[in-house]
Structures are given as structure tokens and as C-alpha cells.
N, C-alpha and C positions, 0 to 999 in steps of 0.2 A: 551873408552867405551861410553862416552857421545856423541862424534861425530858420532859414529856408530849408536846409537839410533836416533840421530837427522837426520841422512841420511835416515834411515829406515822410519822415520816419514815423511820426505819430499817425498820419493817415494810413500808412501801411499796417501799423500794428493795431490801432484802435478801430479803424473803419474798413478793414479788409481792402485797402487800396483805393477806395472811392468814397468821397464824402457824399452823403445822401442827396444833397441838393445839386451835386455834379453828375449824378447818374444819367440824367437826361442828355447830357452832352455826349456821353459814350454811346448811349442808345441811338442817338441821331447820327453820330459819326459812322456807326456800324451800318445803319440804314442807308446812308449815302454810298458807302463802298459796296454793299450788296446790290444796291440798285444799279450801279455802274457795271458790276459783274454780269448781272442778268441782262442788261442792255447789250453787252458784248456777246453773251451766249445767244441772244436772239438773232444778232447779225450772223453769227456762225451758222445757226439753224437755217436762216434764209439762204445763205450761200450754198448750203448742202443741197438745196432744192434746185439750184441753178444748173444750166447745161455746162458740160465740161469746157473749160477755157482757162487761159493763163490768168485772166482776171479773177475767175472763180477760185482758183487755187490760192491766189494772194489774199482774197477776201476771207477764205476759210482760215488760213494760217494767221493772218493779222487779227481776225475776230477772236479766235480761240486763245491766242497768246495774250491779247488784251484782257480777255476774261480771266485768264490765269493770273495776270498781274494784279487785277482787282481782288481776286481770291487771296492772293498773297497778302494784300493790304488788310483784308479781313482777318486772316490767320494771325497777324501780329497782335491783334487785340487779345487773342486767346493764348497765344504762345509767343511772347516777345523774345527778341534777340538779346535784350539786356538781362543781366542777372542781378540787377539792383533790387532792393527790397520793394520799392513802390510798384514798378511794373510787374514784378512777380506776384505780388499780392493782388493787384488789379486784375491780372489775367486769371488768377485762381477764382476770384469773385465772379468774373464774367463767364468763365467755364461752368461754374455752378448755376448761374442764373439762366444760361442758355442750354444747359444739359450737354455740354461738349466733353469729349474724352479723347484719348489718343487713338481710338479706333475710327474717329471721324475722318472722312476723305480730306477735310480741310487741314488736318494735321499733316497729311502726306504731302500737301503742296509746299510745305516748308523746304522740302528737298530741292525744289526747282526755283524757289523765289529768288535766291541769290543769283542764279544763272540768268533769270529774266531781268532782274533789276540791274545787274552789272554786265549786261550783254556786251557793251562797248569794250570793257576790259578783257573779256574772254575772246572777243574778236581780235583785239590787239595781239594776244598771245597766240591765237591760231594762225594769223597771218605772218607773225614773226618766225614761225617754224617753216615758212615757205613750203606748204604742203604740195605733194605730188599726187596726181590722180584726178578723178572726177569729183567736182564739188557740187553738191546739190543744196539749194536754199529755196525757201518758200514753196515747198512742194507738198502735194497731197498724194500719198503713195503708201505702200505697205511698210510697216516698221522693219521688215526684213531687209530693206534696202541698206540699212546700217551695217548688216553683217557681210555685205559683199566686199571682195578684195579691192584695194586701192580706191576706196570710195569714202568721201567725207560728206557728212550730212550736217548742215548748220541748223536749219529749222524745217521740221517735217510734221505733218499731221496725218495720222492713220485713223479715220473716223470709225472704221469697222472694229478695230482693236481698242478704240478709245485710248490711243497712245499719242503722245507728242514726243518729238526728238529734239534735243538741244545739244549741239556740238557732239553728236554721235551717241548721246546717252538717252535711253528710253524712260519715259515717265507715264504712268497711268493717270488719266483724268476722270475715270469712271466715278460717278457719285458726287462730283463736285457741285454740279448745278443744283441737284436736289438738296444738298447740305446748305447751299447759299439761300435757296428758296425758303427753307425751314427757318433759318436765322432771320431772314428779312421779315417773315410773317410774325415771328415772336417779337422782334424789335418794334414792328408797327403796333402790335397789341400793347406792348409796354408803354409806348409813346402815348397812345390813346388813353391809357389808364393812369395818367399822371406823371409819366416819365420816370417811373421807378423800376428797378430791376426786380422782376418777380418770376421765380421759377414756375409758378402756378399757371402762367399763360402758355407754357409750351404744349 
């Protein structure tokens, strides 16, 4: 165990978190997650074109929340939850290679990724409070619905405001798809050019 920790420390210190011959694994993992996110965004876009119906609302909400879930997976490569040296170094290296900074919409998705990934636990806490009033879930409506009295909103999508609601809290998803598209294009180029992290392909 000690030698493994020492090796990880050396990778973090001497190779900025990623050994050169391992770069391709990170590039392809990012490609996979961005591809899944874009597939979900495409389903969301198709649902937007459909006539109004209960099925359309569910498809919209499920499609967008799935896309956000995959965006959260991508964001962890660039902004990990762990504060250990290796993931911190790796994330710094990837941000430099892909030209990411804290102004990117993908950084913003960090605020909702815990809610999406731990939805079951939040649902437990919500139901345990035995809420009184009208409960909305899987709806496409104005984000202003959250502000109404004696109203609880579990999951809502407001396409016009580019806002999602999760347990009554509003989150903006504007710019997420464009960011994911840019990352995927860069990853594809890096993969074609030998699987090396290269800021020059951005």
C-alpha cells in the first residue's frame, strides 16, 4: 500500500497527475461521457418538438436530467470532489489541456450534481417531512411555479428560461450543451492525434 501511495504521489508531482501513456484513457473516458450527454440533449431537443402531452413532459424532463447527469460526470474530470493530490493534479492538467476555467458552464453543474446523483436520499428526506400542499414532479412549466405558496416542486424543466428545478431549487443549464460539444470535439482531435493531451487542438 505504501509503494502504491508513493507512486501516486510521484505521478501527481512529476507528471501533473497523468502519465503520458495514460493520457489516452482520460481522453477516451471524457469522449464517452460527452457522447452520452449529447445523446441525451438530442432526445431533449426532439421532445421539445413534440405536441403537448404527459409523455412529452416526461421525455423532456428525463432527457434533460439525464444530460445533466452525464455533464456532471464530465465535470468531475476537471473539478473532482476529492482533495487528494493525484486527482487535484490530474484535474489541473485536464483543465489546461481543454482550456477549462471556473467561468465554464460545466463548472456550474457541480452545484446540482450531488442532487441528481443522490436523488434517492433527498427524496427520503423530503417524504419524511410529510409535506403539505400541492406536489409537482416531472413537469414542464415556468420556473415561477416554485415561488407559489404551499407548492413543492421535485423536478421541473423551464425550456424558455433554460432552468431546471430540483426539490424547489432553481439551476440554470444555459451553455452546457455548447461546452460539452467543444470538449468532445477537442477530445476527438486529441484521440486522432495519438491520444495525447494537446492544448493546441482547441
